N, C-alpha and C positions, 0 to 999 in steps of 0.2 A: 029472652031477657032474664029468665029465672036463674041462669048460670052466672050472671053478673052480681057481685055483691054490692050492697048499698054503701059500704064503707071501704076505704082503701085498705090494703093489707097491713100497712104500717100502723094504722090506728087499731086494727084488730089485734095485732101482735102485742101492742103496748097496753091493751085493755082499756082504751079510751072509747067511750060510748058514742061520742060525736066525731064525725070525720071533718077535721078542719084542714083547709088547704094551707100548705106551708108557704111562707113568703119566699118565693124564689125570684131573685133579682133577674131582670131582663139582661141577656148577654150584651156586652159592649162590642159592637161591630165597627167602631170608628176606625180601628187600625186596618181592618179588612177593607173598609170603604175607601180609605186613603190609598191603600195599595192598589185596589181596583182602579181608582181614578188615575193613578200614575201609569198603570199598565194600559189603560185606554188612551191616555195622552201619547204614550210611546207608540201604540198601534196606529193612531191617527197620523203621527209623524212618519212612520214607515210607509203607510198607504200614500201619503202625500208625496214622499220621495219616489215611490214606485210609479205614481201617475206622472211625475215630472220626467222620470227616466223613460217611460213609454212615449211621452211627447217628444223627448229628445231623440229617441230612436226612430220614431215614426216619420219625422220630417226628412231625414236623409233617405229613408226607404222610398218615400213618395217621389223624391227627386230622382232617385235611381230608376224607378219605374217609368217616369216621364222621359228620362234620357234613353232608356232602352226602347221605348216606343218610338221615339224620334229616330233612333238608330235604325230600327226596322223599316220605318217609312223611307229613310234615305237609301237603304239597301234596295228596297223595292223600286225606287225611282231610277237607280242605276241600271237595273235590268231592262 
């Protein structure tokens, strides 16, 4: 801890004996928050569309599997 100064470099360079914290305004993240909210909404919409597409694709695939199984059973019965 001895290597750390009790005052900041700015106060030391300006010859001020007391180190006073400067008033630094908090950054305004509202624009970033709005943009993130928009991106999250778009991401949710894309995920919902992907889920709908998966369901749309899954139903015909299941029907095709059932029909193939039925076809195999019928072929076995012919033999």
